[in-house]
DSSP file (Angstrom, degrees, kcal/mol; ACC not computed):
  #  RESIDUE AA STRUCTURE BP1 BP2  ACC     N-H-->O    O-->H-N    N-H-->O    O-->H-N    TCO  KAPPA ALPHA  PHI   PSI    X-CA   Y-CA   Z-CA
    1    1 A X     >        0   0    0      0, 0.0     4,-1.9     0, 0.0     5,-0.1   0.000 360.0 360.0 360.0 -36.5  -47.1  -29.3   11.0
    2    2 A X  H  >  +     0   0    0      1,-0.2     4,-2.7     2,-0.2     5,-0.2   0.892 360.0  55.7 -63.3 -38.9  -43.8  -29.4   12.9
    3    3 A X  H  > S+     0   0    0      1,-0.2     4,-2.4     2,-0.2    -1,-0.2   0.927 108.4  48.4 -57.3 -44.6  -45.7  -29.8   16.2
    4    4 A X  H  > S+     0   0    0      1,-0.2     4,-2.4     2,-0.2    -1,-0.2   0.866 111.0  50.1 -63.9 -36.7  -47.4  -32.9   14.7
    5    5 A X  H  X S+     0   0    0     -4,-1.9     4,-2.6     2,-0.2    -2,-0.2   0.908 110.2  49.0 -69.6 -41.8  -44.1  -34.3   13.5
    6    6 A X  H  X S+     0   0    0     -4,-2.7     4,-2.7     2,-0.2     5,-0.2   0.923 111.9  50.0 -62.3 -43.3  -42.4  -33.8   16.9
    7    7 A X  H  X S+     0   0    0     -4,-2.4     4,-2.8    -5,-0.2     5,-0.2   0.934 110.1  50.2 -60.1 -46.5  -45.3  -35.5   18.5
    8    8 A X  H  X S+     0   0    0     -4,-2.4     4,-2.3     1,-0.2    -2,-0.2   0.929 112.1  47.5 -56.9 -47.4  -45.1  -38.4   16.0
    9    9 A X  H  X S+     0   0    0     -4,-2.6     4,-2.6     2,-0.2    -1,-0.2   0.906 112.5  48.6 -63.9 -42.2  -41.4  -38.8   16.7
   10   10 A X  H  X S+     0   0    0     -4,-2.7     4,-2.7     2,-0.2     5,-0.2   0.920 111.6  48.9 -65.4 -43.0  -41.8  -38.7   20.5
   11   11 A X  H  X S+     0   0    0     -4,-2.8     4,-2.1    -5,-0.2    -1,-0.2   0.911 112.1  50.3 -61.9 -40.3  -44.6  -41.3   20.4
   12   12 A X  H  X S+     0   0    0     -4,-2.3     4,-2.0    -5,-0.2    -2,-0.2   0.938 112.4  46.0 -61.2 -48.1  -42.4  -43.5   18.2
   13   13 A X  H  X S+     0   0    0     -4,-2.6     4,-2.2     1,-0.2    -2,-0.2   0.904 113.5  48.1 -64.3 -41.9  -39.4  -43.2   20.5
   14   14 A X  H  < S+     0   0    0     -4,-2.7    58,-0.4     1,-0.2    -1,-0.2   0.846 109.4  54.3 -68.7 -32.4  -41.5  -43.9   23.6
   15   15 A X  H  < S+     0   0    0     -4,-2.1    -1,-0.2    -5,-0.2    -2,-0.2   0.885 109.4  48.3 -65.9 -37.6  -43.1  -46.8   21.9
   16   16 A X  H  < S-     0   0    0     -4,-2.0     2,-0.3     1,-0.3    -2,-0.2   0.912 135.3 -12.4 -65.2 -42.9  -39.6  -48.2   21.2
   17   17 A X  S  < S-     0   0    0     -4,-2.2    -1,-0.3    -5,-0.1    53,-0.1  -0.921  71.1-109.3-163.5 130.0  -38.5  -47.7   24.8
   18   18 A X        +     0   0    0     -2,-0.3     2,-0.3    -3,-0.2    53,-0.2  -0.377  53.4 161.2 -57.9 139.7  -39.7  -45.9   27.9
   19   19 A X  E     -A   70   0A   0     51,-1.0    51,-2.6    49,-0.0     2,-0.2  -0.957  37.2-107.5-156.0 170.0  -37.5  -42.9   28.5
   20   20 A X  E  >  -A   69   0A   0     -2,-0.3     4,-1.9    49,-0.3     3,-0.2  -0.635  43.6 -96.3-103.3 165.7  -37.1  -39.5   30.2
   21   21 A X  H  > S+     0   0    0     47,-0.7     4,-1.9     1,-0.2     3,-0.3   0.871 119.0  44.3 -50.5 -55.3  -37.2  -36.1   28.5
   22   22 A X  H  > S+     0   0    0      1,-0.2     4,-2.4     2,-0.2    -1,-0.2   0.884 111.9  54.0 -63.7 -37.1  -33.5  -35.4   28.2
   23   23 A X  H  > S+     0   0    0     -3,-0.2     4,-2.4     1,-0.2    -1,-0.2   0.859 106.6  52.9 -64.0 -34.3  -32.8  -38.9   26.9
   24   24 A X  H  X S+     0   0    0     -4,-1.9     4,-2.2    -3,-0.3    -1,-0.2   0.895 107.7  51.1 -66.8 -39.2  -35.5  -38.4   24.2
   25   25 A X  H  X S+     0   0    0     -4,-1.9     4,-2.5     2,-0.2    -2,-0.2   0.937 110.8  48.8 -60.2 -46.5  -33.7  -35.2   23.2
   26   26 A X  H  X S+     0   0    0     -4,-2.4     4,-2.9     1,-0.2    -2,-0.2   0.914 109.8  51.3 -60.7 -43.9  -30.4  -37.1   22.9
   27   27 A X  H  X S+     0   0    0     -4,-2.4     4,-1.1     2,-0.2    -1,-0.2   0.888 110.0  49.6 -63.0 -38.6  -32.1  -39.9   20.9
   28   28 A X  H  <>S+     0   0    0     -4,-2.2     5,-2.2     2,-0.2     3,-0.4   0.931 112.5  47.6 -63.1 -45.3  -33.5  -37.3   18.5
   29   29 A X  H ><5S+     0   0    0     -4,-2.5     3,-1.8     1,-0.2    -2,-0.2   0.905 108.9  53.5 -62.9 -42.0  -30.1  -35.7   18.1
   30   30 A X  H 3<5S+     0   0    0     -4,-2.9    -1,-0.2     1,-0.3    -2,-0.2   0.759 103.6  58.3 -64.6 -23.6  -28.4  -39.1   17.6
   31   31 A X  T 3<5S-     0   0    0     -4,-1.1    -1,-0.3    -3,-0.4    -2,-0.2   0.464 128.9 -98.0 -83.5  -1.4  -30.9  -39.7   14.8
   32   32 A X  T < 5S+     0   0    0     -3,-1.8     2,-1.4    -4,-0.2     3,-0.2   0.389  91.6 121.1 102.1  -2.5  -29.7  -36.6   13.0
   33   33 A X    > < +     0   0    0     -5,-2.2     3,-1.2     1,-0.2    -3,-0.1  -0.478  25.0 150.8 -91.9  64.9  -32.4  -34.2   14.2
   34   34 A X  T 3   +     0   0    0     -2,-1.4    -1,-0.2     1,-0.2    -5,-0.1   0.620  59.5  67.9 -75.6 -13.5  -29.9  -31.8   15.9
   35   35 A X  T 3  S+     0   0    0     -3,-0.2     2,-0.6     2,-0.1    -1,-0.2   0.582  75.2  99.0 -82.4  -9.1  -32.1  -28.7   15.4
   36   36 A X    <   -     0   0    0     -3,-1.2     2,-0.2   -11,-0.1    -7,-0.1  -0.703  64.9-155.5 -83.8 118.1  -34.8  -30.0   17.9
   37   37 A X    >>  -     0   0    0     -2,-0.6     3,-1.8     1,-0.1     4,-1.7  -0.490  28.1-114.3 -93.8 160.3  -34.2  -28.2   21.2
   38   38 A X  H 3> S+     0   0    0      1,-0.3     4,-2.4     2,-0.2     5,-0.3   0.870 116.4  64.6 -55.9 -37.2  -35.1  -29.3   24.7
   39   39 A X  H 34 S+     0   0    0      1,-0.2     4,-0.3     2,-0.2    -1,-0.3   0.620 106.5  43.2 -65.1 -12.7  -37.4  -26.3   24.8
   40   40 A X  H <> S+     0   0    0     -3,-1.8     4,-1.3     2,-0.1    -1,-0.2   0.779 112.5  51.1 -95.4 -38.1  -39.4  -27.9   22.0
   41   41 A X  H  X S+     0   0    0     -4,-1.7     4,-2.6     2,-0.2     5,-0.2   0.918 104.5  53.7 -70.5 -45.9  -39.5  -31.5   23.4
   42   42 A X  H  X S+     0   0    0     -4,-2.4     4,-2.2     1,-0.2    -1,-0.2   0.907 109.8  46.3 -63.6 -43.2  -40.7  -30.8   26.9
   43   43 A X  H  > S+     0   0    0     -4,-0.3     4,-2.3    -5,-0.3    -1,-0.2   0.888 112.5  52.4 -63.7 -35.2  -43.8  -28.9   25.9
   44   44 A X  H  X S+     0   0    0     -4,-1.3     4,-2.3     2,-0.2    -2,-0.2   0.908 109.1  49.2 -65.4 -41.0  -44.6  -31.6   23.3
   45   45 A X  H  X S+     0   0    0     -4,-2.6     4,-2.4     2,-0.2    -1,-0.2   0.900 109.7  52.0 -63.0 -40.3  -44.3  -34.2   26.0
   46   46 A X  H  X S+     0   0    0     -4,-2.2     4,-2.6     2,-0.2    -2,-0.2   0.901 109.3  49.6 -63.5 -40.3  -46.6  -32.2   28.2
   47   47 A X  H  X S+     0   0    0     -4,-2.3     4,-2.1     2,-0.2    -2,-0.2   0.915 110.9  50.0 -63.2 -42.1  -49.2  -32.0   25.4
   48   48 A X  H  X>S+     0   0    0     -4,-2.3     5,-2.5     2,-0.2     6,-1.0   0.890 111.4  48.9 -62.8 -39.3  -48.9  -35.8   24.9
   49   49 A X  H ><5S+     0   0    0     -4,-2.4     3,-1.0     4,-0.2    -2,-0.2   0.929 110.9  48.9 -66.7 -45.2  -49.4  -36.3   28.6
   50   50 A X  H 3<5S+     0   0    0     -4,-2.6    -2,-0.2     1,-0.3    -1,-0.2   0.856 109.9  53.0 -62.2 -34.6  -52.5  -34.0   28.7
   51   51 A X  H 3<5S-     0   0    0     -4,-2.1    -1,-0.3    -5,-0.2    -2,-0.2   0.613 115.4-118.2 -76.0 -11.5  -53.9  -35.9   25.7
   52   52 A X  T <<5S+     0   0    0     -3,-1.0    24,-0.4    -4,-0.5    23,-0.3   0.666  81.7 120.2  83.2  16.7  -53.5  -39.2   27.5
   53   53 A X  S   <S+     0   0    0     -5,-2.5    20,-2.3    22,-0.2     2,-0.3   0.751  77.8  24.9 -86.1 -26.0  -51.0  -40.6   24.9
   54   54 A X  E     -B   72   0A   0     -6,-1.0     2,-0.4    18,-0.2    -2,-0.2  -0.960  68.5-154.2-132.2 154.1  -48.2  -41.0   27.4
   55   55 A X  E     -B   71   0A   0     16,-2.5    16,-2.1    -2,-0.3     2,-0.2  -0.995  17.0-132.7-128.4 138.3  -48.2  -41.5   31.1
   56   56 A X  E     +B   70   0A   0     -2,-0.4     2,-0.3    14,-0.2    14,-0.2  -0.512  22.3 176.8 -86.5 154.1  -45.3  -40.6   33.4
   57   57 A X  E     -B   69   0A   0     12,-2.3    12,-3.0    -2,-0.2     2,-0.4  -0.967  27.2-121.0-148.9 150.6  -43.8  -42.7   36.1
   58   58 A X  E     -B   68   0A   0     -2,-0.3     2,-0.4    10,-0.2    10,-0.2  -0.765  20.6-168.3-101.5 135.3  -40.8  -41.8   38.3
   59   59 A X  E     -B   67   0A   0      8,-2.6     8,-3.0    -2,-0.4    -2,-0.0  -0.979  30.1-111.6-120.8 127.1  -37.6  -43.9   38.4
   60   60 A X        -     0   0    0     -2,-0.4     2,-0.4     6,-0.3     6,-0.1  -0.243  32.2-146.3 -56.5 143.8  -35.0  -43.3   41.1
   61   61 A X        -     0   0    0      3,-0.5     3,-0.1     1,-0.1    -1,-0.1  -0.886  16.5-139.4-113.7 144.5  -31.7  -41.8   39.8
   62   62 A X  S    S+     0   0    0     -2,-0.4     2,-0.6     1,-0.2    -1,-0.1   0.784 100.5  48.2 -69.3 -25.6  -28.3  -42.5   41.1
   63   63 A X  S    S-     0   0    0      2,-0.2    -1,-0.2    -3,-0.0     2,-0.1  -0.923 121.9 -37.9-119.2 106.3  -27.6  -38.8   40.6
   64   64 A X  S    S-     0   0    0     -2,-0.6    -3,-0.5    -3,-0.1     3,-0.1  -0.374 100.9  -5.6  85.4-160.1  -30.1  -36.4   41.9
   65   65 A X  S    S-     0   0    0      1,-0.2    -2,-0.2    -5,-0.1    -6,-0.1  -0.130  86.0 -76.7 -71.3 167.1  -33.9  -36.6   42.0
   66   66 A X        -     0   0    0     -6,-0.1     2,-0.3     1,-0.1    -6,-0.3  -0.269  50.0-120.5 -60.0 148.3  -36.0  -39.3   40.4
   67   67 A X  E     - B   0  59A   0     -8,-3.0    -8,-2.6    -3,-0.1     2,-1.0  -0.733  14.5-125.3 -96.2 143.1  -36.4  -39.1   36.6
   68   68 A X  E     - B   0  58A   0     -2,-0.3   -47,-0.7   -10,-0.2     2,-0.2  -0.770  32.6-170.0 -89.4 104.0  -39.8  -38.7   35.0
   69   69 A X  E     -AB  20  57A   0    -12,-3.0   -12,-2.3    -2,-1.0     2,-0.4  -0.630  10.0-140.8 -92.5 153.8  -40.0  -41.5   32.4
   70   70 A X  E     -AB  19  56A   0    -51,-2.6   -51,-1.0    -2,-0.2     2,-0.4  -0.931  13.9-171.2-117.6 139.7  -42.8  -41.8   29.9
   71   71 A X  E     - B   0  55A   0    -16,-2.1   -16,-2.5    -2,-0.4     2,-0.2  -0.959  29.4-109.8-125.5 149.1  -44.6  -44.9   28.6
   72   72 A X  E     - B   0  54A   0    -58,-0.4   -18,-0.2    -2,-0.4     2,-0.2  -0.539  30.1-150.0 -76.9 138.2  -47.1  -45.1   25.7
   73   73 A X     >  -     0   0    0    -20,-2.3     4,-2.4    -2,-0.2     5,-0.2  -0.465  32.6-100.6 -95.4 174.3  -50.7  -45.6   26.6
   74   74 A X  H  > S+     0   0    0      2,-0.2     4,-2.3     1,-0.2     5,-0.2   0.917 128.0  50.6 -60.2 -43.2  -53.3  -47.5   24.4
   75   75 A X  H  > S+     0   0    0    -23,-0.3     4,-2.4     1,-0.2    -1,-0.2   0.875 109.4  51.6 -62.6 -36.2  -54.6  -44.1   23.3
   76   76 A X  H  > S+     0   0    0    -24,-0.4     4,-2.5   -23,-0.3    -2,-0.2   0.883 108.1  50.8 -66.9 -38.6  -51.0  -43.1   22.5
   77   77 A X  H  X S+     0   0    0     -4,-2.4     4,-2.2     2,-0.2    -2,-0.2   0.903 111.0  48.7 -64.2 -41.3  -50.5  -46.3   20.4
   78   78 A X  H  X S+     0   0    0     -4,-2.3     4,-2.3     2,-0.2    -2,-0.2   0.910 112.2  48.6 -63.8 -42.6  -53.7  -45.4   18.5
   79   79 A X  H  X S+     0   0    0     -4,-2.4     4,-3.1     2,-0.2     5,-0.2   0.886 109.1  53.3 -65.9 -38.8  -52.5  -41.9   17.9
   80   80 A X  H  X S+     0   0    0     -4,-2.5     4,-2.6     2,-0.2     5,-0.2   0.928 109.7  48.0 -60.9 -45.4  -49.1  -43.1   16.7
   81   81 A X  H  X S+     0   0    0     -4,-2.2     4,-2.0     2,-0.2    -2,-0.2   0.927 114.6  46.0 -60.5 -45.9  -50.9  -45.4   14.2
   82   82 A X  H  X S+     0   0    0     -4,-2.3     4,-2.3     2,-0.2    -2,-0.2   0.920 114.0  48.2 -63.1 -45.3  -53.1  -42.5   13.0
   83   83 A X  H  X S+     0   0    0     -4,-3.1     4,-2.8     1,-0.2    -2,-0.2   0.887 110.4  51.1 -65.3 -40.1  -50.1  -40.1   12.8
   84   84 A X  H  X S+     0   0    0     -4,-2.6     4,-2.8    -5,-0.2    -1,-0.2   0.905 110.0  50.1 -63.6 -40.7  -48.0  -42.5   10.9
   85   85 A X  H  X S+     0   0    0     -4,-2.0     4,-2.1    -5,-0.2    -2,-0.2   0.930 112.9  46.1 -62.5 -45.6  -50.7  -43.1    8.4
   86   86 A X  H  X S+     0   0    0     -4,-2.3     4,-2.7     2,-0.2    -2,-0.2   0.917 113.7  49.1 -62.8 -44.1  -51.2  -39.3    7.9
   87   87 A X  H  X S+     0   0    0     -4,-2.8     4,-3.2     1,-0.2     5,-0.2   0.923 110.7  49.5 -63.2 -44.6  -47.4  -38.8    7.6
   88   88 A X  H  X S+     0   0    0     -4,-2.8     4,-2.1     2,-0.2    -1,-0.2   0.891 112.3  48.8 -62.5 -38.9  -47.1  -41.6    5.1
   89   89 A X  H  X S+     0   0    0     -4,-2.1     4,-2.1    -5,-0.2    -2,-0.2   0.947 114.6  44.4 -64.1 -48.9  -49.9  -40.2    3.0
   90   90 A X  H  X S+     0   0    0     -4,-2.7     4,-2.6     1,-0.2    -2,-0.2   0.909 112.4  52.2 -62.6 -43.7  -48.5  -36.6    3.1
   91   91 A X  H  X S+     0   0    0     -4,-3.2     4,-2.5     1,-0.2    -1,-0.2   0.895 109.1  50.7 -60.2 -41.1  -45.0  -37.9    2.3
   92   92 A X  H  X S+     0   0    0     -4,-2.1     4,-2.3    -5,-0.2    -1,-0.2   0.896 110.0  49.7 -63.9 -40.8  -46.3  -39.8   -0.7
   93   93 A X  H  X S+     0   0    0     -4,-2.1     4,-2.5     2,-0.2    -2,-0.2   0.923 111.5  48.2 -63.6 -44.8  -48.1  -36.7   -2.0
   94   94 A X  H  X S+     0   0    0     -4,-2.6     4,-2.9     1,-0.2     5,-0.3   0.928 112.5  48.8 -62.0 -45.2  -45.0  -34.6   -1.6
   95   95 A X  H  X S+     0   0    0     -4,-2.5     4,-2.0     1,-0.2    -1,-0.2   0.904 111.2  50.7 -60.7 -41.7  -42.9  -37.2   -3.4
   96   96 A X  H  X S+     0   0    0     -4,-2.3     4,-0.7     2,-0.2    -1,-0.2   0.921 114.5  42.8 -62.7 -44.9  -45.4  -37.4   -6.2
   97   97 A X  H >< S+     0   0    0     -4,-2.5     3,-0.7     1,-0.2     4,-0.4   0.934 117.3  44.6 -68.6 -46.5  -45.5  -33.6   -6.7
   98   98 A X  H >< S+     0   0    0     -4,-2.9     3,-0.7     1,-0.2    -1,-0.2   0.765 106.6  59.6 -74.4 -23.7  -41.8  -33.1   -6.4
   99   99 A X  H >< S+     0   0    0     -4,-2.0     3,-1.0    -5,-0.3    -1,-0.2   0.701  91.3  70.3 -77.0 -17.3  -40.8  -36.0   -8.7
  100  100 A X  T << S+     0   0    0     -3,-0.7    -1,-0.2    -4,-0.7    -2,-0.2   0.771  94.9  55.2 -68.1 -24.8  -42.8  -34.5  -11.6
  101  101 A X  T <         0   0    0     -3,-0.7    -1,-0.2    -4,-0.4    -2,-0.2   0.521 360.0 360.0 -86.8  -4.7  -40.2  -31.8  -11.9
  102  102 A X    <         0   0    0     -3,-1.0    -1,-0.2    -4,-0.2    -2,-0.2   0.434 360.0 360.0-107.3 360.0  -37.2  -34.1  -12.3
């Protein structure tokens, strides 16, 4: 389930703004998700790329080699919509179950 959540978050962030891997890690951390490590994000991005949900493009960097930026594809947009729907459904179920005890 965590893999799916990381994928959902990455697709959401890339949909908001094209970005490169480390910047996506920083954005996750700035959102309060400080437990998500680079070692989790890069494999998730690779899975998204293999699935055709994001496509890379390289942007020259003032410091060092070009950076690999990711943009959302149509298939990625469709997957984001599907994942958000699933997450909202699951979140509602959890809230329903846990609110019965209070």
